C-alpha positions in Angstrom: 82.4 126.8 107.8 85.4 124.7 107.0 86.8 127.4 104.7 86.5 129.9 107.6 88.6 127.7 109.8 91.3 127.2 107.2 91.4 131.0 106.8 91.8 131.5 110.5 94.5 128.9 110.7 96.3 130.6 107.7 96.1 134.0 109.4 97.4 132.5 112.7 100.3 131.0 110.8 101.0 134.2 109.0 101.1 136.0 112.3 104.1 134.0 113.2 105.7 134.9 109.9 108.4 137.0 111.5 110.1 133.9 112.7 112.2 132.3 109.9 111.4 128.5 110.0 112.0 125.7 107.5 109.1 123.7 106.4 109.7 120.2 107.7 107.7 117.0 107.4 108.2 114.9 110.4 106.9 111.6 111.9 105.8 112.6 115.3 103.5 110.0 116.8 100.9 111.3 119.3 98.2 109.1 120.9 95.0 110.4 122.4 92.5 108.5 124.6 89.4 110.2 125.7 85.9 110.0 127.1 83.0 111.5 125.0 80.0 113.2 126.6 77.6 113.4 123.5 74.8 115.9 123.2 72.6 115.0 120.2 70.2 117.7 119.0 67.8 118.5 116.1 64.8 116.7 114.7 66.5 113.4 113.9 66.5 109.7 115.1 69.5 109.9 117.5 68.2 113.0 119.2 64.5 112.1 119.5 64.5 108.4 120.0 67.7 107.6 121.9 69.5 108.4 125.1 73.4 108.6 124.7 75.8 107.0 127.2 79.4 108.2 127.7 81.5 107.1 124.7 85.1 106.5 124.1 87.4 107.9 121.5 91.0 107.4 120.3 93.0 109.1 117.8 96.5 108.9 116.5 98.4 111.9 114.9 101.4 110.6 113.0 102.6 113.4 110.6 103.5 117.0 111.6 104.4 119.8 109.3 105.5 122.7 111.4 102.3 123.2 113.6 99.9 121.2 111.4 99.1 117.6 112.5 97.6 114.8 110.4 96.1 111.7 111.9 93.1 109.5 112.2 90.6 108.5 114.9 87.8 106.3 116.1 84.7 107.2 118.2 82.2 104.7 119.7 79.0 105.8 121.5 76.2 103.6 122.5 72.6 104.7 122.9 69.5 103.3 124.7 66.2 103.5 122.9 63.7 106.0 124.5 60.9 105.9 121.9 60.0 102.6 120.3 57.4 104.3 118.0 60.4 106.0 116.2 63.1 103.3 116.7 61.1 100.2 116.1 61.7 96.8 117.8 65.3 97.3 118.8 67.1 97.8 122.2 70.1 100.0 121.3 71.9 102.0 118.7 75.7 102.1 118.4 77.5 104.9 116.7 80.9 104.0 115.2 83.0 106.5 113.3 86.5 106.2 111.7 87.8 109.6 110.4 90.8 111.4 109.2 91.9 114.5 111.2 93.8 117.7 110.5 94.8 119.8 113.5 96.9 122.9 114.2 98.8 123.4 117.4 98.9 126.8 119.0 101.3 127.4 122.0 99.6 129.6 124.6 102.2 129.0 127.3 104.9 126.5 128.2 102.1 124.2 129.6 99.0 125.1 127.7 98.3 124.5 124.0 95.2 125.1 121.8 94.5 122.7 119.0 91.6 123.4 116.6 90.8 120.6 114.2 88.8 119.5 111.2 87.9 115.9 110.3 86.0 113.8 107.8 85.0 110.1 108.2 82.9 107.1 107.7 80.1 106.2 110.0 78.3 102.9 110.8 75.2 103.1 113.1 74.4 99.5 114.3 71.0 98.5 115.7 70.8 95.7 118.3 68.5 94.1 120.7 70.4 91.9 123.2 72.9 89.9 121.1 70.7 90.0 118.0 71.6 92.4 115.2 68.8 94.5 113.4 71.0 95.8 110.6 72.9 99.1 110.3 73.1 102.4 108.5 76.2 103.8 106.9 77.2 107.4 106.1 79.8 110.1 106.4 80.5 112.7 109.1 82.2 116.0 109.2 83.7 117.3 112.5 85.1 120.6 113.7 86.3 121.6 117.2 89.2 122.3 119.5 91.1 120.8 122.4 93.0 122.6 125.1 96.0 120.6 126.3 97.8 121.0 129.6 101.3 119.4 129.7 101.8 117.3 132.8 105.3 116.4 131.8 107.4 116.0 128.6 105.3 113.0 127.3 101.8 113.2 128.8 99.2 116.0 128.6 95.6 116.2 129.9 93.1 117.8 127.6 89.5 118.9 127.3 87.6 119.9 124.2 84.5 120.7 122.4 83.5 119.4 119.0 80.6 119.5 116.5 79.9 116.4 114.4 77.3 116.5 111.6 76.5 113.1 110.0 74.6 112.2 106.9 73.3 108.6 106.5 72.4 106.6 103.5 68.7 105.8 103.9 66.0 104.1 101.8 62.5 104.8 103.3 59.4 106.7 102.6 60.0 110.3 101.5 58.2 111.7 104.6 60.6 109.9 106.9 63.9 110.6 105.1 64.8 113.9 106.8 64.3 112.3 110.3 66.6 109.3 109.7 69.2 110.5 107.2 71.2 112.8 109.6 72.3 113.5 113.1 73.9 116.4 114.8 76.0 116.2 117.9 78.1 118.2 120.3 80.9 116.2 121.9 82.5 117.3 125.2 85.9 115.3 125.3 88.2 114.8 128.3 91.3 112.7 128.0 95.0 112.1 128.0 97.6 112.6 125.3 100.9 110.7 125.0 103.7 111.9 122.7 
């Protein structure tokens, strides 16, 4: 899947090949703050034993090479337990992800931009009940998606986007339970503001 997106981005880049441009590496800071509406699915712990709440995300793009953008981000989503038989004696789960991000900006009009992206990161899933910690799981996530930006002025844009996040967790449990606890799959609907 990730190779398909790179191929699409490469083809889009080549379609602009009639314009003569110099390859330039530039420091162009860009800050995004957004709300996340998570939709977990599949036969796994987050989807079957938890109810998600609206999360928050931030990312910071700092390097740009022509239309490619490189940055990093952080997502936080809290969950309430809905099935204690699967979750155990805990009250909430908290999903934290720190990730690197590669995006590509496509100008559709003077105000509207499309930005597909890929990301890979490190995840920590914390388990809590009140103020008491019940440990955590760690793992890695892969994300792919896109945002559509609408420029409000020269420095601020509003955006909405859709992303898919697949996470694999390090788990040590009985073999019959591994496939339930070692992964999660999520669609993220993101709405926020971009400052550049």
